N, C-alpha and C positions, 0 to 999 in steps of 0.2 A: 245639364247646361242651362243657364239662366239667360233668357232673351228678353230684352226690353223692346216693346212695340209702341211707338209713338204714332198714333193714328186718331185723327179727330172724328172720323166717321165711326160711331159706336158699333154699328152693325158689322162693318168691315173689320174693326178691331176684334170683336167677338169671334168672327169667323176665323181670322188668323190665329187667335189664341187657341181655339178649339182644334184646328188642324195641326198646329205645332205641338200641342199637348198630347194629341193622339200619336204623335211621332216621337214622344219621349222627352220633350223639352219642358222646362218650367218657363212660363210666360208672364211677364209683368206688363200691364197696360197703363198708358197715360194718354191724355187726349188733347194736350196743347204743348207747344214747344218749351215753354218755361218749366212746366212740371216735368217734362221729359228730361230736360237738362239737369234739373235738381235730382231726379232719380238716377241718372248716370253718375253724377258726382257722389251721391250718397251710397247707392247700391252696387256700383261697379259690376254691371252685367257682363256676361261673356261676349255678347254681341248686341248690336242695336239695329232694329228695323225702324226706319223713320219716313213718314210721309213728308212731302215738300211743302204743300200748302196747309200750314198749321196756324191756329190762332196764337197770338202773343209773340212767338218767335217762329220764323219759317224753318223748315228742315235745314236749309243752307246755313242759317244763323246758328242753329243748334250745333251743327258739325263744326263750324268755325270756332265756337266757344269751347267745345270739347277738346279740340286740337290745341287750344291755348292753355286750357285748365289742367289737362292730364298729360303726364310725360309718356304714359303707355296706354293710349286710348283703346277701347275695344273695337273690333271690326265694325264698320258702319255701312249699312246697306240702305239705299233709298228705295222706298216702295211708293210708286206714284202713278197717277193717271197722265202725267205730263210726258207725252211721247216725243216731244220735239227735240231735235238734235242739240240745240243750244242749252236746254235744261240738263240734258245728260252730260254734255261737255262741262258745264259749270260744276255739276256735282263731282265729276271725276277730277277736275282741276283742283277742287277744294280738298280732295283727299278721300272721297268715298271709295270704299272697297268694291262696291258693286251697285248696280242700278237695275231694279226690277219693275216692269210696268204692269199696271192693272189692266184687265183682270189677271189675277195671279194664277200661274200654273204651279200648284203646290209641290208637285214632284220635282220640278226644276228648282224651286226655292229650297227644298230640302237638300238637294245636292249642292247648291251654292252654300248653304249653311254648313254642311259637312266640310266642304273645301275651305271655307273661311275660318272655321274654328280650328283647323289645322290637324295634321297627322298626330301630333302628340296627344290631342284630346279625342281622337276618333274612336278609341275603344270605349269611351263613355257614352257614345250615342248608339242606342240599340238599332240594328238594321230594321228596316221596315218589315213588319210581319214576324219579327222574332218573338216566338212564343215557346215556352216550355210548359209541358203538362204539369199539373199539380204534383204528381208523384215524382217527376223528374226534379222539380224544384226542391221537394222534400228530401230526396236522397242526396242531392248536391249540397243542401244546407248541412246535413249531418256529415257529409264528406269534408266540407270546409271546416267543420269543427274537429276534424282529426279522427273520425270514426272509420273503421274498416267496413267492407261490405258485410262481413259476418256480424259485426256489431250493429250495423244499420238494420240488417234483417231481423235481429232480435228486438230492437227498439220498435220497429214498424210492424212486426208480425208477418214478415214476408220471407220468402226463401232467398238465399244468397244469390242464386241465379237470377231471380226477378230484380233484385237490387242492381246487379251488374247490367242487366238488360236496360234498366232506366238510365243508368249512368252512361252506357254506350250510346243510347239515343240522344241524350243531352250533349255528349261530346260531338256527335255528328252535327246536330243543329247549331252548335256554337263554333264549329269549324276548328276544333283543337284536337290534340293527340292524346292527352292524358286526363285523368279525372281531376288532378290538381289544377291543370290549366282550365278545365271546364268550370271548376268551382271559382277560381279567380276571375275568369271572364264573366260568369253569371253574376258574381258579386259586383264587379265594376260596372256592369250594365244595369244594376239595380233589380235584377231578376230574382235574387235571393238576398237574405239578410242574415249572414252567419252569426 
């Protein structure tokens, strides 16, 4: 998932980028309203995080222009230190999908992102802490390529039982019932590249 963060405080922008990248997102940064608007129109991010107090165009102006320019705009979330009720109401009246105040609770922000990106895209966002061991990724990769446990065992120099053990562990971690579902889920989460 590609998230555009429009934030004029470079240190804050870097922190947001680092936190979201650690959680599996691709993050693009811009530092003023006009550049952010251009990036939205050009790059079509999956979601926009936008500060309100920006140079050139305010966050409110960016949202207004996005809603006019795009027939299907991405979800738009304001990130701001402005905690007054009127600012939040203005943002929501303009059509913002959510309003998050600083300092940012990144666990809450992550859940907001998951909800705003929708159920249809949920399977492409890795759950926090989702890790497969190297060997689990390796056997799932070969499984995704259509190899049986016996064939994978020969390729990797393991026993069939060890291959099945790693596949079962991966299935459990991924929350699926079959090795095919495990391979599909791992590929969709970017954990393997078949």
